[in-house]
VOGU-3710 file (C-alpha; in Angstrom, 3 decimals, decimal comma):
1> mkkllptlaa> 83,657/55,903/62,019  85,438/54,443/59,355  84,932/51,252/56,165  85,597/48,230/57,521  88,031/47,316/54,302  90,456/50,088/55,490  90,411/48,861/58,406  91,196/45,325/58,198  93,588/45,766/55,558  95,511/48,290/57,359
11> allvaatvag> 95,609/45,453/60,286  96,825/42,771/57,996  99,582/44,721/56,571  100,753/45,922/59,237  100,915/42,165/60,391  101,648/40,403/57,288  103,169/42,138/54,741  104,141/39,304/52,118  102,268/37,614/49,836  101,228/33,982/50,284
21> cggggngsgs> 103,059/33,774/53,604  101,100/33,187/57,070  100,878/30,320/60,201  103,040/29,571/62,585  100,961/31,086/65,147  99,131/28,528/67,953  96,081/29,985/67,632  92,441/27,535/67,772  90,225/29,722/65,989  88,167/29,836/69,096
31> gkdgqalsss> 87,013/32,009/72,373  88,640/33,207/75,087  87,478/30,578/76,939  89,015/27,601/73,988  84,685/26,966/73,649  84,022/25,734/70,240  81,578/28,337/68,424  78,353/27,504/67,712  76,685/26,212/64,257  75,829/30,455/64,095
41> eqkvantmsa> 78,710/31,321/64,790  80,831/29,053/62,769  78,533/30,083/59,969  79,410/34,068/60,519  83,340/33,483/60,622  82,961/30,918/57,354  81,909/34,328/55,853  84,624/36,594/57,494  87,022/33,908/56,550  86,439/34,367/53,097
51> ylakngqgsi> 85,946/37,833/52,823  89,439/38,299/55,263  91,181/36,117/52,289  89,770/37,647/50,043  90,778/41,465/50,793  93,784/40,280/52,619  95,836/41,735/49,303  97,610/37,990/49,234  98,802/38,654/52,783  97,348/35,854/54,471
61> skkdaqciae> 96,439/32,147/53,608  92,890/30,945/53,844  93,977/28,334/56,730  95,090/31,850/59,025  92,309/33,768/57,751  89,774/31,164/59,086  91,927/31,308/62,336  91,106/34,801/62,677  87,930/35,166/62,012  86,934/32,325/64,602
71> gwvgrsgvhk> 89,000/33,725/66,695  87,613/37,009/66,659  83,939/35,996/66,380  84,601/33,519/69,240  85,907/36,900/71,458  83,680/39,392/70,304  80,271/37,744/69,633  78,031/38,346/66,869  75,860/40,796/68,709  79,067/43,111/69,176
81> leqskvltak> 79,957/42,315/65,794  76,974/43,290/64,133  76,707/46,804/66,799  79,711/47,877/65,807  78,550/47,482/62,077  81,486/44,897/61,217  78,421/42,558/60,119  74,974/43,418/58,525  72,035/41,648/60,422  72,186/38,809/58,532
91> gqvntnsstk> 75,684/37,986/59,753  77,117/39,218/56,426  80,340/41,498/56,092  79,491/44,920/55,829  81,362/46,416/52,960  78,861/49,156/52,484  78,736/51,688/55,880  81,496/52,654/58,113  82,048/50,651/61,481  83,085/51,792/64,834
101> itpalandya> 85,918/49,745/65,783  85,902/50,595/69,467  89,332/49,578/71,232  87,796/46,585/73,181  86,995/45,180/68,774  90,112/45,871/67,911  91,925/43,811/70,677  89,818/41,045/70,163  90,788/41,054/66,215  94,454/41,857/67,118
111> galldcidya> 94,378/38,889/70,090  92,485/36,600/67,329  95,523/37,751/64,417  98,104/37,393/66,985  97,145/34,155/67,840  97,165/32,955/64,278  100,339/34,414/62,995  103,460/35,235/63,717  104,268/38,792/63,271  108,120/38,368/63,774
121> tlqsqavakv> 108,493/35,676/61,182  105,949/37,638/58,629  108,355/41,075/58,967  110,962/39,129/58,707  110,090/37,429/55,430  108,585/40,460/53,897  111,790/41,677/54,472  113,830/39,097/53,335  111,549/39,015/49,607  112,879/42,523/48,825
131> npgvdakkma> 116,255/41,938/50,009  117,644/38,849/49,225  120,658/39,523/50,993  118,563/39,256/54,552  118,228/35,827/56,387  114,582/35,804/57,166  114,961/33,200/60,500  118,144/35,280/62,026  115,929/38,584/61,249  112,523/36,715/62,838
141> dcfgkampka> 114,410/35,798/65,966  115,565/39,478/66,013  112,597/41,130/65,662  110,903/38,876/68,459  112,759/39,917/70,957  113,369/43,438/69,541  109,450/43,398/69,420  107,080/41,371/71,815  103,927/40,760/71,424  102,400/42,836/73,609
151> dekkllvstm> 103,608/45,796/71,589  102,496/43,887/68,500  99,171/43,849/69,957  99,268/47,460/70,754  100,125/48,427/67,529  97,951/46,777/66,069  94,778/48,300/67,912  96,270/51,663/67,265  96,442/51,268/63,879  92,692/49,806/63,739
161> tnnpdqqlta> 91,189/52,673/66,111  92,689/55,028/63,940  94,658/56,309/66,813  98,280/55,634/65,850  100,599/55,043/68,307  103,987/56,761/67,544  106,063/55,478/69,807  105,357/52,270/69,001  105,554/53,057/64,753  108,374/54,056/65,819
171> knaqaiqtcq> 110,407/51,169/67,750  108,423/48,899/64,741  110,201/50,649/61,829  113,899/50,490/64,077  113,327/46,838/65,074  112,859/46,357/61,376  116,098/48,350/60,058  118,015/46,853/63,318  117,297/43,601/62,704  117,326/43,698/59,293
181> qkaqk> 121,201/44,710/59,461  121,945/41,856/62,085  120,353/39,554/59,460  122,536/40,147/56,641  123,653/37,036/55,230
//
């Protein structure tokens, strides 16, 4: 059991560590089957989106927050999000009590996030922002090959469930280091 804010913030920081950057994903924000959200689901997604954009520490755009929230609500459903205490019974983001992020919920969130945000691009932009000698495009190309989407998703899930995967964390760090060196201008 843990607070929602640190859990989502950790996942966002793993996935998107740059202020004001985002995009590049191809997600529509709908559920697994591509169906549009119901009006009640959309209302909850809008509430979650505002929360993600506000609490993402500048690492996520409002558009991407909306995409992620719609995707998570569409995949997990309001009932499961309420059962896990991510949401209150009134459909508000639960910031006052502990949540239980199950592997299934974390998997749904990570899938929604990766449908909406290009992890390799954001990691590369973050590095290029603090190291102007790095070509972000070259680094993103390298990083995308070194860290496949399946690994990105597993890393996010392990972060959210507070069950760190040491091998993936090391692989991610090594990919960032190697690709940063290869992408020097």
